[in-house]
C-alpha positions in Angstrom: -5.6 -5.2 -10.2 -3.5 -2.2 -9.1 0.0 -1.0 -9.6 2.4 -0.7 -6.7 6.0 0.5 -6.7 9.0 -0.8 -4.8 12.6 0.6 -5.4 11.5 2.2 -8.7 9.9 -1.0 -10.1 6.2 -1.2 -10.9 4.3 -4.4 -10.1 0.8 -5.2 -11.3 -0.9 -7.1 -8.5 -4.2 -8.8 -7.9 -5.9 -7.8 -4.7 -7.0 -10.4 -2.2 -9.4 -8.6 0.2 -12.2 -11.1 1.0 -11.7 -14.2 3.1 -12.4 -16.3 0.0 -9.8 -14.5 -2.1 -7.2 -14.8 0.7 -7.8 -18.5 1.1 -7.4 -19.0 -2.6 -4.4 -16.8 -3.0 -2.1 -18.1 -5.8 -3.1 -21.7 -5.3 -2.9 -23.6 -8.6 -1.1 -20.8 -10.4 1.8 -22.3 -12.3 3.4 -19.2 -13.8 3.9 -15.6 -12.6 5.5 -12.8 -14.6 8.4 -10.9 -13.1 6.3 -7.8 -12.6 3.1 -9.6 -11.3 2.0 -10.6 -7.9 -0.8 -10.7 -5.4 -1.5 -8.3 -2.5 -3.4 -9.4 0.6 -5.0 -6.6 2.5 -6.1 -6.5 6.2 -8.2 -3.9 8.0 -5.7 -3.4 10.9 -2.3 -4.6 12.0 -2.4 -8.2 13.1 -0.5 -11.5 13.2 -0.9 -13.4 9.9 0.3 -16.9 8.8 0.8 -18.1 5.2 1.5 -21.5 3.7 2.1 -22.8 0.2 -0.4 -25.6 0.0 -1.2 -26.4 -3.6 1.0 -23.5 -4.8 3.6 -24.9 -7.2 5.7 -21.7 -7.4 8.6 -20.5 -5.3 7.6 -17.1 -3.9 8.9 -14.2 -1.9 6.3 -13.6 0.8 6.7 -10.0 1.8 5.1 -8.8 5.1 4.3 -5.0 5.1 3.2 -2.8 8.0 0.5 -0.1 8.0 3.0 2.5 6.9 4.0 0.6 3.7 7.4 -0.5 5.2 8.6 -4.1 4.6 8.8 -6.0 7.9 10.3 -9.1 6.5 10.7 -11.2 3.4 10.3 -15.0 3.7 10.7 -17.7 1.1 7.6 -19.7 0.2 8.6 -23.2 -1.1 6.3 -25.0 -3.6 3.5 -26.9 -1.9 5.1 -26.5 1.6 2.4 -26.5 4.3 4.7 -25.1 7.1 3.1 -21.9 8.4 5.1 -18.6 7.8 4.1 -16.1 10.5 4.7 -12.4 11.1 3.3 -9.8 13.5 2.0 -6.3 13.0 1.1 -6.9 9.4 -1.4 -4.9 7.3 -0.4 -6.2 3.8 1.2 -9.3 2.4 2.7 -9.2 -1.1 3.6 -12.4 -3.0 6.1 -12.1 -5.8 8.4 -14.5 -7.6 11.3 -15.6 -5.5 14.4 -13.4 -5.9 12.4 -10.2 -6.3 15.1 -8.2 -4.6 12.7 -6.7 -2.1 14.3 -6.3 1.3 13.4 -5.6 4.9 12.8 -1.8 5.5 12.0 -1.1 1.8 9.1 1.2 1.2 6.1 0.0 -0.8 4.1 2.6 -2.6 0.5 1.5 -2.1 -1.2 4.8 -2.9 -3.5 3.3 -5.5 -5.3 1.6 -2.7 -6.6 5.0 -1.7 -8.3 5.6 -5.0 -12.0 4.9 -4.0 -15.0 5.6 -6.1 -17.3 8.3 -4.5 -20.3 7.0 -2.7 -23.7 8.7 -2.8 -23.0 11.1 0.0 -19.7 12.2 -1.6 -21.5 12.8 -4.9 -24.1 15.0 -3.1 -21.4 17.2 -1.6 -19.7 17.5 -5.0 -23.0 18.5 -6.6 -23.5 21.3 -4.0 -20.0 22.8 -4.7 -18.8 21.7 -8.1 -15.8 24.1 -8.1 -14.4 22.9 -4.8 -12.7 19.7 -3.6 -14.0 18.4 -0.3 -12.1 16.2 2.1 -14.6 13.8 3.5 -14.8 11.8 6.7 -15.5 8.1 6.8 -19.2 9.0 7.2 -19.2 11.2 4.0 -19.3 14.5 5.8 -17.2 17.4 4.5 -14.2 18.1 6.8 -12.4 20.6 4.7 -12.8 22.6 1.4 -10.0 23.0 -1.0 -10.0 25.7 -3.7 -6.8 24.8 -5.5 -3.1 24.7 -5.0 -3.2 22.7 -1.8 -1.4 19.4 -1.4 -2.9 16.3 0.1 -0.8 13.1 0.7 -2.5 9.7 0.4 -3.4 8.0 3.7 -0.5 5.6 3.3 2.0 8.3 2.5 0.7 10.4 5.5 1.1 7.4 7.9 4.6 6.9 6.6 5.5 10.6 7.1 4.0 10.6 10.6 6.0 7.5 11.5 9.3 9.1 10.2 8.5 12.4 12.0 7.9 10.6 15.3 11.2 8.7 14.9 13.1 11.9 14.1 11.6 13.8 17.0 12.5 11.0 19.4 16.0 10.4 18.2 16.9 14.0 17.4 19.2 12.4 14.8 20.2 14.4 11.7 20.0 11.2 9.7 16.4 10.6 10.7 15.4 14.2 9.9 17.2 13.9 6.5 15.2 10.7 5.8 12.0 12.5 6.7 12.8 15.5 4.4 13.9 13.2 1.6 10.6 11.3 1.8 8.5 14.5 1.8 10.3 15.7 -1.4 9.9 12.2 -2.9 6.1 12.3 -2.4 5.8 15.9 -3.7 7.8 15.0 -6.8 5.5 12.0 -7.3 2.5 14.4 -7.2 4.2 16.7 -9.7 5.0 14.0 -12.2 2.2 11.6 -12.0 -0.7 11.7 -14.5 -3.5 13.9 -13.4 -6.8 12.2 -12.7 -10.2 13.8 -12.4 -13.5 12.6 -10.9 -16.6 13.7 -12.9 -19.7 14.7 -11.0 
């Protein structure tokens, strides 16, 4: 279970990552708290279809792209087997109907980036205990940080890149302001969130 944030509201969501977990979803669940849900995760953007077979709840089915932006919100009716399909999806969030989440809302999925270090990461940390290493997918050190530097999560980085490309293309003041606002929002989140440490 992880916490995600949408429009200032925190939701506690179960993760569905394996095929078995995705197939099961919320089938058979008869009650869901206002701040609870389920998040389905995909490795890359793709077309996905959902249905409500054996699911007695009315749900908001929220399709999210790789940048954490809501593509669409569809209503899932109890036990309805009609497929609900969306393209270019990386995440699907199921919440109680009437959640208030809307198209183009930003979903803070940064807790998905909090991975436990593997053996290769631990070896690098042991070699340089006073430094932070930015590791590649293979576990090799790509950068050393000595303190004071800022790193955005992968999801936040993708969102900022997307906004920067849009602003660069449109040359619109509104798009540049949106980019700047998002940068300061993410920096403020870093400044105010609880500090976490990994022990080696």
